[in-house]
C-alpha positions, 0 to 999 in steps of 0.5 A: 182339735187340741185344747186352747190354752190362751185365746187373744181376742181383739186386743189393743194397747195404747200408751197415751195417744200412741197405739202400740197394738191394734186388734190382735187375735190368735190362739195358743193350743196345748203343745203349740210352739208359736214364734212371734217375729217382726222388726223392733218396735212392731209390738211383739214384746208389748204383746207378750207383756200384755199376755202376762199382765205386766201391761194391762191391755186398753181393750180386748180379751185374754182367755185362759182356759176359756176364762177372761182374765181381764175381767177377774178382780185380783189373781194376777200372781196365780195366773202368772204362776200358770203362764210363766215368762222368761225375760231377755234380761234374766230378772234373777234375784242377785242376792239369792243363789241359783237354787234359792232363785228356783225355790222362792216362787214355789214357796211364796206363790204356790205355797209348797213346802221347802223340801218339795220345792227344792226337789222340783228346783233340782229336777229342772236345774239338772234338765238345763245343765245348771245343777253344778251351780246351785250355790252360785250367785247370778253375778258369778254366771255367764249370760247363757247360764243365767238364762238357763237358770231363769228357764229352770225357775219358770219350769219349776212353777209347772206353767201351762204355757211359757212365754219367752221375750227375746231370750237370746238378745242379751247374750254373746253369740257363743252363748245363744246356742246353749239357750236355744238347745234347751228351748228345742229340747223343751219343744220336743217334750211338748211344752207349750211355748210362745216365743218372741224371737229374732232367731229365724232358724228357731222359728222356722225349724222348731215352731209349728205356728209363726206370727209376723207382726208389723206396726202393731198388727198381725200382718201374716201368720201360719205354719213355718212352711207358709211363712218362710217358704211362701209368704203371701205378703210382700212385707213379710218377704222383705223382712225375711230376706233381710234376716235370712241374709244374715 
């Protein structure tokens, strides 16, 4: 069995009296590409934000290499440097160039030297096809280009697992393909990925594990063949039929 990088045990999250997540359990092992699918409001993005400590779970455990990160005092920045996140709204620093966006986290969080950080940034900007734009500001880029820079920035931190929160939902349709192509390449290289997505073809063709969420719980999970070809639950079939028709 491959090493478990992340293990979520009995995780719940409430905002006041509204319970958004209930008793979530799943494991992400090295090399997994896990896609989380489900209707809007099912708790997918909240789950990802809890895993990256942008929201603190109400109860449960998040184990990173076997250590419960919720029981540690401080250290959130160090943990996030190993569990990176790509947001649907890019979250680039608008006052910095593309290159500076990919350097700053390395120097501030990882305490690496500037030249080493620059080499690392150029390596991953080249990988995502954004090396010609290193002196551009985010406002000069298309949405697809911004998201590829955001992916390069996350990769430059050399995370153990990379979280994607609906990375194509803010993009024009013609730009979706360029971002999904980068993600497919990363999956093929063995990067461990946890992806909240409405891109059913990506979830079906690239993932090795698919989680279907509904009403704040994991309704059904399994391999893509199980979920997309022979789902056990009627609700899963109904959800997939709506999306696959599109």
